[in-house]
C-alpha positions in Angstrom: 0.0 0.0 0.0 1.4 3.4 -1.0 2.0 6.0 1.7 0.3 9.0 0.3 -2.9 8.8 2.4 -3.7 9.3 6.1 -6.9 8.7 8.1 -9.8 6.2 8.5 -12.9 8.5 8.3 -11.4 11.9 7.3 -8.9 10.5 4.6 -6.3 12.8 3.3 -4.4 12.0 0.1 -1.8 14.4 -1.2 -0.1 14.6 -4.6 2.3 16.8 -6.5 6.0 17.7 -6.5 8.0 20.7 -5.5 8.7 21.8 -9.1 5.9 20.0 -10.9 2.7 21.7 -12.1 0.8 21.8 -8.8 0.4 20.5 -5.3 -2.9 19.0 -4.4 -5.0 17.1 -1.9 -8.1 15.0 -1.9 -10.1 14.8 1.3 -12.6 12.0 1.5 -15.0 11.6 4.3 -15.8 15.2 5.1 -19.4 15.5 6.2 -22.0 17.0 3.9 -23.2 20.5 4.8 -20.0 22.2 5.7 -19.8 25.7 4.3 -16.5 25.9 2.4 -14.9 28.2 -0.2 -11.5 28.8 -1.7 -11.3 31.9 0.5 -11.3 29.7 3.7 -8.4 27.7 2.3 -6.5 30.7 1.0 -6.5 32.4 4.3 -4.8 29.4 5.9 -2.3 29.1 3.0 -1.4 32.8 3.5 -0.1 31.9 7.0 2.8 29.9 5.5 4.7 32.9 4.2 6.0 35.6 6.6 6.3 39.0 5.2 10.0 39.5 6.1 11.9 38.1 3.1 15.2 38.0 5.0 14.1 35.1 7.1 12.5 33.0 4.4 13.2 31.7 0.9 13.0 34.1 -2.1 10.6 31.6 -3.7 7.4 33.2 -2.6 4.5 31.4 -4.2 1.3 33.3 -4.1 -0.7 30.2 -3.2 -4.3 30.4 -4.4 -6.4 27.3 -4.1 -8.8 25.9 -6.7 -11.6 23.5 -5.5 -12.2 20.9 -8.2 -14.8 18.8 -6.6 -16.8 18.1 -3.5 -18.4 21.5 -3.0 -21.7 22.6 -4.6 -23.5 25.8 -3.9 -21.0 26.7 -1.2 -21.4 23.5 0.9 -19.6 20.2 0.9 -21.6 17.4 -0.7 -20.1 14.4 1.1 -18.2 13.5 -2.0 -14.3 13.7 -2.2 -13.0 17.3 -2.0 -10.2 17.8 -4.4 -8.1 21.0 -4.1 -5.0 22.2 -5.9 -2.7 25.2 -5.9 -0.3 25.8 -8.9 3.4 26.0 -8.7 4.1 29.3 -10.5 7.6 30.1 -9.5 9.3 26.8 -10.0 12.9 26.7 -11.4 13.5 23.0 -12.2 16.6 23.8 -14.3 18.5 24.7 -11.1 18.7 21.0 -10.2 20.0 19.6 -13.4 23.6 20.2 -12.4 23.3 18.4 -9.1 21.0 15.5 -10.0 23.9 13.0 -9.6 25.3 14.5 -6.5 22.9 14.0 -3.5 22.6 17.0 -1.2 23.6 16.2 2.4 20.6 16.2 4.7 18.1 15.6 1.9 16.3 12.4 0.8 18.0 12.6 -2.6 20.1 9.5 -2.2 17.7 7.0 -0.6 14.9 8.2 -3.0 17.1 7.5 -6.0 17.9 4.0 -4.7 14.3 3.2 -3.8 12.8 4.4 -7.1 15.6 3.3 -9.5 16.4 6.9 -10.5 12.9 7.6 -11.8 12.0 9.9 -8.9 11.6 13.6 -9.4 14.8 15.1 -8.1 13.8 18.7 -8.8 13.9 20.4 -5.4 13.4 17.1 -3.7 10.2 16.3 -5.6 7.8 14.6 -3.2 10.2 15.0 -0.3 10.2 18.8 -0.4 8.7 21.0 2.2 6.6 22.5 -0.6 4.4 19.4 -0.3 3.2 20.7 3.1 0.9 23.0 1.1 -1.4 20.0 0.9 -1.4 19.6 4.7 -2.5 23.2 5.0 -5.3 22.8 2.5 -6.6 19.7 4.2 -6.1 21.4 7.6 -8.3 24.3 6.6 -11.2 21.9 6.0 -10.4 20.1 9.3 -10.3 23.3 11.2 -13.7 24.4 10.0 -15.2 21.1 11.1 -13.6 21.4 14.5 -14.8 24.9 14.9 -18.4 23.7 14.7 -18.0 21.8 18.0 -15.8 24.4 19.7 -12.4 22.8 19.3 -9.5 25.2 18.5 -6.0 24.2 17.3 -3.2 26.8 17.6 0.5 26.4 17.1 3.4 28.8 17.6 7.2 28.9 17.7 8.9 28.3 21.1 12.5 28.1 19.9 14.7 28.9 17.0 18.3 27.8 17.3 19.5 28.7 20.8 16.8 31.3 21.3 13.8 30.1 23.3 10.7 32.0 24.7 11.5 33.2 28.3 8.1 31.9 29.7 5.1 30.0 28.4 2.8 32.3 26.5 -0.8 32.8 27.6 -3.7 31.7 25.4 -4.5 35.3 24.7 -0.9 36.1 23.6 -0.9 33.0 21.3 -4.2 34.1 19.7 -3.2 37.7 19.4 0.5 37.7 18.5 1.5 34.5 16.7 0.8 35.6 13.1 1.8 39.2 13.8 5.3 37.8 14.4 7.6 37.1 11.4 8.8 34.0 13.1 5.3 33.0 14.5 6.4 33.5 18.1 3.7 35.0 20.4 6.4 36.6 22.6 7.1 39.7 20.5 10.2 40.6 22.5 11.6 37.1 21.7 10.7 37.6 18.0 13.5 40.1 17.5 16.1 37.9 19.1 15.0 35.0 16.8 15.1 37.2 13.7 18.7 38.3 14.6 19.7 34.6 15.2 18.4 33.7 11.7 20.1 36.7 10.1 23.5 35.9 11.7 23.4 32.3 10.7 22.3 33.1 7.2 25.2 35.5 6.7 27.5 32.6 7.4 25.9 30.5 4.8 24.3 28.2 7.3 20.8 27.5 8.8 18.9 26.9 12.0 16.2 24.6 13.3 13.7 25.0 16.1 10.6 23.8 17.9 7.0 24.4 17.2 4.4 23.9 20.0 0.7 23.2 19.4 -2.3 23.4 21.7 -5.7 21.8 21.0 -8.4 23.2 23.2 -11.9 21.9 24.2 -11.3 18.4 23.0 -13.8 16.1 24.7 -12.7 13.3 27.0 -12.1 9.9 25.4 -11.2 10.8 21.8 -8.8 8.1 20.5 -8.8 4.5 19.4 -6.2 2.4 21.4 -4.1 0.4 21.0 -2.6 1.0 17.6 -4.7 4.1 16.7 -4.2 5.9 19.9 -4.6 9.7 19.6 -1.0 10.6 20.5 0.4 7.9 18.2 -1.6 9.3 15.2 -0.6 12.9 16.0 3.0 11.9 16.2 2.8 9.9 13.0 1.4 12.9 11.0 3.8 15.3 12.5 6.7 13.0 11.6 5.3 13.1 8.0 6.3 16.8 7.9 9.7 17.1 6.2 12.4 18.2 8.7 10.6 17.0 11.8 13.0 14.8 13.9 11.3 14.7 17.3 7.8 14.8 18.8 6.8 15.1 22.5 3.6 15.5 24.5 3.3 17.5 27.7 6.5 17.3 29.7 7.9 14.8 27.1 11.4 13.7 27.9 11.5 15.9 31.0 9.1 13.4 32.6 11.9 10.8 32.7 13.7 13.0 35.4 10.7 13.1 37.7 9.2 10.8 40.3 5.7 9.5 39.9 4.3 11.9 42.5 5.9 14.8 40.6 4.7 13.7 37.2 1.1 12.5 37.9 -1.6 14.9 37.1 -3.9 15.0 40.2 -7.7 15.2 39.6 -10.0 17.9 40.9 -13.5 19.3 40.4 -13.9 22.8 39.0 -17.3 24.2 38.2 -18.8 20.7 38.2 -16.2 19.5 35.7 -13.4 17.0 36.2 -10.0 18.7 35.6 -6.3 18.0 36.4 -4.3 20.3 38.6 -1.4 20.0 36.2 -1.1 18.9 32.6 2.2 17.0 32.5 0.6 14.3 30.3 -0.2 16.9 27.6 -3.9 16.1 27.5 -3.6 12.4 26.5 -3.5 9.3 28.7 -3.6 5.7 27.4 -4.1 7.1 23.8 -7.3 8.9 24.9 -7.9 12.6 25.4 -8.4 13.6 29.0 -10.4 16.8 28.4 -7.4 19.0 29.2 -5.6 21.0 26.5 -3.5 18.7 24.2 0.0 20.0 24.2 2.5 18.6 21.6 5.9 19.9 20.4 7.7 19.1 17.1 11.5 19.6 16.7 12.7 20.7 13.3 16.2 20.1 12.0 18.1 23.0 10.4 17.4 23.6 6.7 19.5 21.1 4.7 20.0 23.3 1.6 22.8 25.7 2.5 25.4 27.5 0.3 28.3 26.3 2.4 30.5 23.8 0.7 29.8 20.2 1.8 31.1 16.7 1.0 29.0 14.4 -1.2 29.6 11.8 -3.9 28.9 11.7 -7.7 26.7 8.7 -8.1 27.2 8.5 -11.8 31.0 8.8 -11.7 31.3 7.0 -8.3 33.8 9.5 -6.9 33.7 12.0 -3.9 33.0 15.6 -4.8 32.2 18.9 -3.1 28.8 20.6 -3.5 27.4 24.0 -2.9 23.6 24.2 -3.0 22.5 27.3 -4.8 18.9 28.6 -5.2 16.1 29.9 -3.0 16.1 28.2 0.4 14.8 29.1 3.8 17.5 29.8 6.4 15.0 28.4 8.9 11.9 26.4 8.1 10.3 26.9 11.5 8.2 30.1 10.7 6.6 28.3 7.7 6.1 25.1 9.7 3.8 26.6 12.3 0.6 26.5 10.2 1.6 23.1 9.0 1.9 21.6 12.5 -1.5 23.4 13.3 -3.0 21.7 10.2 -1.5 18.2 11.0 -3.0 18.2 14.5 -6.4 19.4 13.2 -6.5 16.6 10.6 -5.9 13.9 13.2 -8.6 15.4 15.5 -11.1 15.6 12.7 -10.5 12.0 11.8 -10.8 10.7 15.4 -13.8 12.8 16.2 -15.6 11.5 13.1 -14.7 8.0 14.1 -15.9 8.6 17.7 -19.2 10.2 16.7 -18.3 13.7 18.0 -18.9 15.1 14.5 -22.0 14.0 12.6 -21.8 12.7 9.0 -24.4 15.3 7.8 -24.1 18.8 9.2 -26.9 20.6 7.5 -30.0 19.0 5.9 -31.3 21.1 3.0 
């Protein structure tokens, strides 16, 4: 079975390549009766590109979606929803000179071996961060579904390189400031230090990684399908499908390994006739099921692999060692663009699980 689809009820299948004609997604299983337009999707796509050009790639696609199917008279029909956005600023010729010399940090070499050299090597093809446009288009639909039942998903940058937010931001700060910041950090004082760190590293011909945190609020208790479809396992799977993600943790994550049970356990209490926990070290998931507390997950991104610094590689055609300098338009840090992608990934998983659990009906509006 090919690995281009995710989900059991809200099934997302993406297609396209970095320098091909388009990137697209098919969403099968979205309930009928959801009001949906290209404007809804475009507003999410716009979040991918910060306005400050010095911290992102000079390839600035003006992503506009086209809905090909599944929407009639402004509402979803229950049929598969197909959406595309065209690649208008592709430069495939830039990759002809290095097609036989795999770029360090990229999937060029294993992809060539797996597909016998028939893979699209232009900009990484299917393995490019450009493919995350499909995540965001599907995520726009998932978010609209979740909004109907009061579930909100919001991601933000907590760290870029060595610069980390000084204290956890409040919900109000996250909602108000994240997309005002060029690096998608709700701490606007920290934003400037992150920008400076990216600028310094870029001037040296190098790149930085970082961490994106995501919160899902108002998720009902008991969402998830243990054992092998547990909620945290599926969220982690989809986040690891985002290019450049090398680590995922929930709640305290690895820090929990340093604590005692009495320090790590989230004690229960009653607040306003509702069961809550006094802490949220578990990150809102226990035993693969949501606890009713905010789901808190973080994804660690490696530094951008395409850098102008000279690096060692091999010429696969001539079978000899060579040096390579990657030219072209590349992000000195992928984290700012990744924030809406992480947000979308979590929303897709929640929409799928909440449809499976009956939290979202199969028909939203009978006409």
